[in-house]
N, C-alpha and C positions, 0 to 999 in steps of 0.2 A: 527493414524499413521501420522507422519510428512513425507512429501515427500522429498526425496533426490534430489540432483542436477540432477542425471540421470533420475529420474522419472519426475522432472519438465521439463527437455528438451524433454523427450518423449511425455509428455502431450502437450507441446508447439507445437511440430511438428506433432501431431495427425491429421489425415485427417477426422476422425469422429468428428463432431462438438459437440456431446454429451459428449465426453471425453476431449476435447481440452481446454487448458488454453490459453487465449489471453493476451499477454503482448506486447504492441506496443508503442514505439519501443523496441525490445528485443536486449540487448547488452551482449555479452558473458562475458565481464569484470564485469558485475553486478551479475553474477551467483555465488552464494556461495554454500558450501557443502550441506546445508539443508534450504536455503532461497534464495531470490532474492532481490537485493538492488534497491529500487525505488529512483528516482531522483527528485530534485526540478525543477519545470517548469519555475520559474521566479526568478530573484534576489530578495531576501527578507532579512529583518533585524528582528531578534527575539529580541524584547526589553526585557530587564531585568524585571522580575516580571510580564510579560504579556503573554496572550494566543495569538498565531498568527495562522491563518488558511493559510496553504500552499498547493498549488495544486501539485499533482504528474504530472510528464511529461507523464507517462505511462497510456495508456488506458488498463483497466483490464476487462476481462470477465471470470467469474468462472462457470464451469459446475455444474450440479446438485449434484455431489458427492464430491465437495470440498468447504471448507470454508477457511478463512485465518485470521491470527492475524498479527498485526503490532507492531514492536518494533523499537525504535530509535537505530541507529548504536551506537556502544560503544564510538566512538570519541565524539559524541554529548552528550551522557549520562554523560561522564566524565566532561563535561562543565556545567552540570546541566539542560540539556534539557530532558523533559519527553514528552510522547505522550499520549493523551486521545483518546477515541473513536476508539480503535484499533481492531475492529472485522469486517470482511467482510463476509456476508452470501452467501450461494450457489445461483447462478443465478445473482449475481450483475454484472452490466455493467457500465463502466464509468471511469472517472478520479477520484482518491481519494482525498478528502479534508483532509489533515493531520492536526490534532489539536495539535500543538506543544506549550509547556509551557517552558519558559526560567526561571528556578529557580536560575540561577547563578547571579553573581553581575555585569556582563558585557553584553552589547548587543553583539549578534552573527550574523555575516553576512553569509548568505547562497547564494551561486552563482547558477545561472541557470545551470542545468546539474550535480550539486553536489549530490552524493549518500548520502541520509539522513536517510532513513527508510528501515528496512528489512521486507519483506512480507514472512510469513511462511505459507505454504499450509498444510491443514489437511484433511484427509479423513472423509467424513460424510456417514455413512452407512444407507441404507434403506430410503433415503430421497425422499419425494414426493412433497415437497413444495419449491418453488424458491422465492428469494427476488423479490418483486414488489413494493417497497416503494417509498417514496418521492425523494430519491437521485438516483434513477435508471436513467441511461444515462446522468450522470452529466458531465459537461465540466468546467474545471477550478475550482476555489474556489466556493463552495456553502455554503452560510450562513445557520445557523440553521433555520429550519422551525418549527414554533410553531403551534400546533394543538389545 
């Protein structure tokens, strides 16, 4: 089940931490009917033909029963921008490092605070395992960690 705006707001405002979604800062104008728009933390240029790691402004914390997928906003998609590594496991905490690929012919400027990616929350049933990986409690851009 994908969470609606009503359910996202309800989970954002929940007092029980086991059910709460943390989105900080939360901005009402970023709330969509079935997703939430994440913003770019810093001014960034997406070079044509290159992968650029972009930090989200928002600090995210997912409870045990929610996972999330990430999708580029359609305005960027229409300019040839794709996102890689677009899944967030239950229990994740931190800023997201957004892996954006500019497949278009022109460089694209992303301003700090610009809404660039939608996060879509999904229910995970009967989950007993939380994310505890390399990128837990990430701040800013985190480069790939090879093991």
